C-alpha positions as CSV (number, residue, x, y, z in Angstrom):
1,M,-2.1,6.7,-4.5
2,G,-2.1,4.3,-7.4
3,V,-4.7,3.7,-10.1
4,H,-8.4,3.9,-9.4
5,L,-10.2,0.7,-10.4
6,G,-12.9,0.6,-7.7
7,D,-15.8,0.9,-10.2
8,F,-14.8,-2.4,-11.9
9,A,-13.0,-4.3,-9.2
10,Q,-15.7,-6.6,-7.8
11,A,-14.6,-7.7,-4.4
12,R,-15.9,-10.2,-1.9
13,T,-15.7,-10.1,1.8
14,L,-12.9,-12.2,3.1
15,Q,-13.3,-14.1,6.3
16,W,-10.3,-14.1,8.7
17,S,-10.5,-17.9,8.8
18,E,-9.6,-17.9,5.1
19,L,-6.3,-16.2,5.8
20,T,-5.2,-18.8,8.4
21,N,-1.6,-19.9,7.6
22,K,-1.7,-17.9,4.4
23,V,1.4,-15.9,3.4
24,V,0.4,-12.4,2.4
25,A,2.9,-10.0,0.7
26,V,2.3,-6.6,2.3
27,D,3.1,-3.4,0.6
28,A,5.3,-2.0,3.3
29,Y,5.3,1.7,2.3
30,N,1.6,1.8,1.7
31,T,1.0,0.3,5.2
32,L,3.5,2.5,7.0
33,Y,2.1,5.6,5.4
34,Q,-1.3,4.6,6.7
35,F,0.1,4.3,10.2
36,L,1.8,7.7,10.0
37,S,-1.3,9.3,8.7
38,S,-3.8,7.8,11.2
39,I,-1.9,7.3,14.4
40,R,-1.7,10.9,15.7
41,Q,-2.8,13.0,18.6
42,A,-6.2,14.7,18.6
43,D,-4.8,17.9,16.9
44,G,-2.9,15.9,14.3
45,T,0.5,16.1,16.0
46,P,2.4,13.0,15.2
47,L,3.4,10.6,18.0
48,M,7.1,11.2,18.9
49,D,9.6,9.9,21.4
50,S,11.6,12.0,23.8
51,K,14.2,12.7,21.1
52,G,11.5,14.1,18.8
53,R,11.5,11.1,16.4
54,M,8.2,10.0,14.9
55,T,6.9,6.7,16.2
56,G,3.5,6.2,14.6
57,H,4.9,3.9,12.0
58,L,6.4,1.6,14.7
59,T,3.3,1.8,16.9
60,G,1.1,0.7,14.0
61,L,3.6,-1.9,12.7
62,F,4.0,-3.6,16.1
63,Y,0.3,-3.8,17.2
64,R,-1.0,-4.6,13.7
65,S,1.6,-7.3,13.0
66,V,0.9,-9.0,16.3
67,K,-2.8,-8.9,15.6
68,W,-2.2,-10.4,12.1
69,L,-0.1,-13.2,13.7
70,E,-2.8,-13.9,16.2
71,A,-5.3,-14.2,13.4
72,G,-3.0,-16.7,11.6
73,V,-1.8,-14.4,8.9
74,K,1.8,-14.8,7.8
75,P,2.9,-11.4,6.5
76,V,6.0,-10.7,4.5
77,F,6.7,-7.0,4.1
78,V,7.9,-5.8,0.7
79,F,9.7,-2.4,0.7
80,D,10.0,-0.1,-2.3
81,G,13.4,0.2,-4.0
82,K,14.5,2.9,-6.4
83,P,11.5,4.6,-8.0
84,P,11.4,4.6,-11.8
85,E,12.0,7.8,-13.6
86,L,8.4,7.5,-14.8
87,K,7.3,8.2,-11.3
88,R,9.2,11.5,-10.9
89,R,6.2,13.7,-11.7
90,T,4.0,11.9,-9.2
91,L,6.6,12.1,-6.5
92,N,7.1,15.8,-7.1
93,E,3.3,16.4,-7.0
94,R,3.1,14.6,-3.7
95,K,5.8,16.8,-2.2
96,E,4.0,19.9,-3.4
97,R,0.7,18.6,-1.9
98,K,2.5,18.0,1.4
99,V,3.8,21.6,1.5
100,I,0.3,23.0,0.8
101,A,-1.2,20.7,3.4
102,E,1.4,21.9,6.0
103,E,0.5,25.5,5.2
104,N,-3.2,24.7,5.6
105,R,-2.5,22.9,8.9
106,L,-0.8,25.9,10.4
107,S,-3.6,28.2,9.3
108,A,-6.2,25.9,10.8
109,I,-4.3,25.8,14.1
110,E,-4.0,29.6,14.2
111,E,-7.8,29.9,13.5
112,G,-8.7,27.2,16.1
113,R,-10.0,24.7,13.6
114,T,-8.8,21.6,15.3
115,E,-10.5,19.0,13.2
116,D,-9.3,20.6,10.0
117,A,-5.8,20.9,11.4
118,K,-5.8,17.1,12.1
119,R,-7.1,16.4,8.5
120,Y,-4.4,18.5,6.9
121,A,-1.7,17.0,9.2
122,Q,-2.6,13.5,8.0
123,Q,-1.7,14.7,4.5
124,T,1.8,15.8,5.5
125,S,3.2,12.3,6.4
126,K,6.7,11.5,5.3
127,L,8.5,8.2,5.5
128,T,12.2,8.7,5.6
129,P,14.9,6.0,4.9
130,E,15.7,6.0,8.6
131,M,12.1,5.3,9.5
132,A,12.0,2.4,7.0
133,A,15.2,1.0,8.6
134,Q,13.5,1.3,12.0
135,A,10.5,-0.7,10.7
136,K,12.8,-3.4,9.3
137,S,14.6,-3.7,12.6
138,L,11.3,-4.2,14.4
139,L,10.2,-6.8,11.8
140,D,13.5,-8.7,12.4
141,A,12.8,-8.7,16.1
142,L,9.3,-10.0,15.5
143,G,10.6,-12.8,13.2
144,I,8.6,-11.4,10.3
145,P,10.5,-11.5,7.0
146,H,10.9,-8.5,4.7
147,L,12.2,-8.0,1.2
148,Q,13.8,-5.0,-0.5
149,A,12.4,-4.7,-4.0
150,P,14.6,-3.4,-6.8
151,S,11.9,-0.9,-7.7
152,E,8.1,-0.9,-7.0
153,G,7.2,-2.9,-4.0
154,E,3.8,-3.8,-5.4
155,A,5.4,-5.3,-8.5
156,Q,7.6,-7.5,-6.3
157,A,4.6,-8.4,-4.1
158,A,2.7,-9.4,-7.2
159,E,5.6,-11.6,-8.3
160,L,5.6,-13.4,-5.0
161,V,1.9,-14.4,-5.5
162,I,2.5,-15.3,-9.2
163,N,5.4,-17.7,-8.3
164,G,3.5,-19.2,-5.3
165,S,5.7,-17.8,-2.5
166,A,2.6,-15.9,-1.2
167,W,-1.1,-16.4,-1.4
168,A,-2.1,-12.8,-2.0
169,S,-0.7,-9.2,-1.9
170,A,-2.1,-6.8,0.6
171,S,-2.5,-3.1,-0.2
172,Q,-5.1,-0.4,-0.4
173,D,-4.0,0.4,-4.0
174,F,-5.1,-1.5,-7.0
175,D,-1.6,-1.4,-8.7
176,S,-0.9,-5.0,-7.8
177,L,-3.6,-6.1,-10.3
178,L,-2.0,-4.1,-13.1
179,F,1.3,-5.9,-12.3
180,G,-0.5,-9.2,-12.8
181,C,-1.1,-10.2,-9.1
182,P,-3.7,-13.0,-9.1
183,R,-5.1,-12.0,-5.7
184,L,-5.2,-8.7,-3.8
185,V,-6.5,-8.2,-0.2
186,R,-7.6,-4.8,0.8
187,N,-8.7,-3.5,4.3
188,L,-6.4,-6.0,6.0
189,S,-7.1,-4.5,9.4
190,V,-8.2,-6.3,12.5
191,S,-10.0,-3.3,14.0
192,G,-13.0,-3.5,11.6
193,R,-13.7,0.2,12.0
194,R,-12.7,3.2,9.8
195,K,-13.4,6.9,10.5
196,V,-15.5,8.6,7.8
197,P,-13.6,11.6,6.4
198,R,-14.7,14.9,7.9
199,K,-17.3,13.2,10.0
200,N,-17.3,12.1,13.6
201,D,-18.5,8.7,12.6
202,Y,-17.1,5.3,11.8
203,I,-18.1,2.5,9.4
204,Q,-17.5,-1.2,9.6
205,V,-14.8,-2.4,7.3
206,E,-14.0,-6.0,6.5
207,P,-11.1,-7.5,4.6
208,E,-12.0,-8.0,0.9
209,L,-10.5,-10.1,-1.8
210,L,-10.1,-9.2,-5.4
211,E,-9.1,-11.8,-7.9
212,L,-7.6,-10.7,-11.2
213,D,-9.1,-13.5,-13.3
214,A,-12.6,-12.7,-12.0
215,L,-12.1,-9.0,-12.6
216,L,-11.0,-9.5,-16.2
217,K,-13.7,-12.0,-16.9
218,A,-16.5,-9.8,-15.4
219,N,-15.4,-6.8,-17.5
220,S,-14.4,-8.7,-20.7
221,L,-10.9,-7.4,-20.4
222,T,-7.4,-8.8,-21.1
223,R,-4.6,-7.8,-18.7
224,P,-3.1,-5.4,-21.3
225,Q,-6.5,-3.8,-21.6
226,L,-6.7,-3.4,-17.8
227,I,-3.3,-1.7,-18.0
228,W,-4.5,0.6,-20.8
229,L,-7.6,1.4,-18.8
230,G,-5.4,2.4,-15.9
231,M,-3.2,4.6,-18.1
232,L,-6.3,6.4,-19.4
233,V,-7.6,7.3,-15.9
234,G,-4.1,7.8,-14.4
235,T,-1.5,5.8,-12.6
236,D,1.6,6.6,-10.5
237,F,3.4,7.0,-13.8
238,N,1.1,9.2,-15.7
239,T,-1.7,11.7,-15.0
240,G,-4.3,10.2,-17.3
241,V,-6.3,12.0,-20.0
242,M,-8.3,15.0,-18.8
243,G,-12.0,14.3,-19.1
244,I,-11.6,10.5,-19.2
245,G,-13.0,8.7,-16.2
246,P,-13.4,5.0,-15.6
247,V,-16.7,4.7,-17.6
248,K,-15.3,6.4,-20.7
249,A,-12.1,4.6,-20.4
250,M,-13.8,1.3,-20.4
251,K,-15.7,2.2,-23.6
252,L,-12.4,3.2,-25.2
253,V,-10.6,0.0,-24.2
254,A,-13.4,-2.4,-25.2
255,G,-12.2,-4.6,-28.0
256,A,-8.9,-2.7,-28.6
257,D,-5.9,-4.7,-29.7
258,S,-3.3,-2.1,-29.0
259,F,-3.0,1.2,-27.1
260,K,-2.5,3.0,-30.5
261,T,-6.1,1.9,-31.3
262,I,-7.3,3.6,-28.1
263,I,-5.4,6.8,-28.9
264,A,-7.1,7.0,-32.2
265,R,-10.5,6.6,-30.4
266,L,-9.9,9.5,-28.1
267,P,-12.2,12.5,-28.6
268,E,-10.9,15.4,-30.5
269,S,-10.7,17.5,-27.4
270,A,-8.2,15.1,-25.9
271,Q,-6.3,14.7,-29.1
272,S,-5.9,18.5,-29.4
273,K,-4.1,18.6,-26.0
274,K,-0.5,17.8,-26.8
275,S,2.2,17.3,-24.2
276,E,4.3,20.3,-23.2
277,I,7.2,17.9,-23.1
278,D,7.5,16.9,-26.8
279,G,4.5,18.5,-28.5
280,E,3.5,15.1,-30.0
281,S,2.0,12.7,-27.4
282,I,-1.4,13.2,-25.9
283,A,-1.2,15.1,-22.6
284,G,-1.5,12.6,-19.7
285,L,-0.1,9.8,-21.9
286,E,3.5,10.7,-22.2
287,A,5.8,7.7,-22.5
288,W,2.8,5.4,-22.7
289,E,4.8,2.6,-24.3
290,E,7.4,2.7,-21.5
291,I,4.6,2.7,-18.9
292,E,2.9,-0.3,-20.5
293,Q,6.2,-2.2,-20.5
294,F,6.9,-1.3,-16.9
295,F,3.6,-2.9,-15.8
296,L,4.2,-6.0,-18.0
297,H,7.9,-6.4,-17.2
298,P,8.9,-4.5,-14.0
299,P,12.3,-4.9,-12.3
300,I,11.8,-7.7,-9.7
301,L,13.8,-10.2,-7.7
302,S,13.6,-13.8,-9.0
303,A,12.0,-16.5,-6.8
304,E,15.5,-17.6,-5.8
305,Q,16.6,-14.1,-4.8
306,A,13.3,-13.5,-2.9
307,K,13.4,-16.4,-0.6
308,F,12.4,-15.7,3.0
309,Q,11.5,-17.5,6.2
310,F,9.6,-16.8,9.4
311,R,11.5,-17.0,12.7
312,Q,10.7,-17.0,16.4
313,I,9.9,-13.7,18.1
314,D,12.9,-12.3,20.0
315,Q,10.9,-10.8,22.9
316,P,13.9,-9.1,24.6
317,K,14.9,-7.5,21.3
318,V,11.4,-6.2,20.7
319,V,11.2,-4.7,24.2
320,S,14.7,-3.2,23.9
321,L,14.0,-1.6,20.5
322,L,10.5,-0.2,21.3
323,C,10.9,0.6,25.0
324,N,14.5,1.4,25.6
325,E,15.1,3.1,22.2
326,F,11.7,4.7,21.4
327,D,10.1,5.2,24.8
328,F,7.2,2.7,24.4
329,S,5.4,1.5,27.5
330,Q,7.2,-1.6,28.5
331,E,4.2,-2.9,30.4
332,R,2.0,-2.6,27.3
333,V,4.5,-4.1,24.9
334,T,5.3,-7.0,27.2
335,R,1.6,-7.6,27.8
336,T,0.9,-7.7,24.1
337,L,3.8,-10.1,23.4
338,D,2.9,-12.3,26.4
339,A,-0.7,-12.6,25.3
340,F,0.4,-13.6,21.8
341,L,2.9,-16.2,23.0
342,K,0.3,-17.6,25.4
343,Q,-2.2,-17.9,22.5
344,Q,0.3,-19.8,20.4
345,K,1.1,-22.1,23.3
346,E,-2.6,-22.9,23.8
347,K,-2.9,-23.6,20.1
348,G,-0.3,-26.4,20.4
349,G,2.9,-25.1,21.9
350,Q,4.0,-23.3,18.7
351,T,5.8,-20.0,19.4
352,S,8.0,-20.2,16.4
353,L,6.6,-18.7,13.2
354,G,9.0,-20.9,11.2
355,D,7.1,-24.0,12.4
356,W,3.9,-22.9,10.7
């Protein structure tokens, strides 16, 4: 879910030509969850193979990755590692929401509310370690590199951009900016269309670029102040202060030289709500010092440890994995790969990603 910075994150439309030959660090879990949520049957039932295994993540990963490659994008997928203890509450809340969504889905099916059933089904998506391993195997076959972050994938993606290994990170969440990522690409989808929630309508969506320096300058913020703003409205590591939205948070952060200064500025109604954990800290701001330090100094791989390279697509391996193992249509998979390899050949005979 991440922090909500949309009100202050001025983005510009990004042309696909600007991404040609650019390495983009993709938040793998964020992307795979999108596929699991959106790639479903009409009633919300997930796509599955003959063995009952979900395949939406592989469907999305294959076709989206090939489209990216056709557009000249060079993706490197970064997978989450061990979540920090700070994230335990968020993860527990997500599990609870999935349970509730499943109950609502079953009720909607029983009452014949197909559209509602599909909407609730999208909220029940789970990405297991086995599914992540399957995604990595597919990426290997496609010649697309992937990295295993020691902790938060977005922190590692941000580091790849900071050290010059990637041009930008790609995620729908804004967390990369709090981790110091210079450039964040959102809506990195070739389809250009997105369904409007609860409506039988679609809107045009274009990739957009957010630059950290521009965001900070436009809002007269330092990076620590951006982190403090995120902590006030809520991050994956804290719930935020009740009654404090982005606008109020910006006023509280303005000119502050420490988070203690901000705490002192909080309205009495917030100050009176103490944490049930220790009775001292403001509710929603438990362990704020630890959260601040996590954003500033997250566990990451060094540039040397995070080296990667692009390789040539192993077409037989892709076909074997998707078609023989997971029941994909061999005709469609082969047609997609042939079209991509033909395109690369027409561009100059390059079928090896490593030659880019």
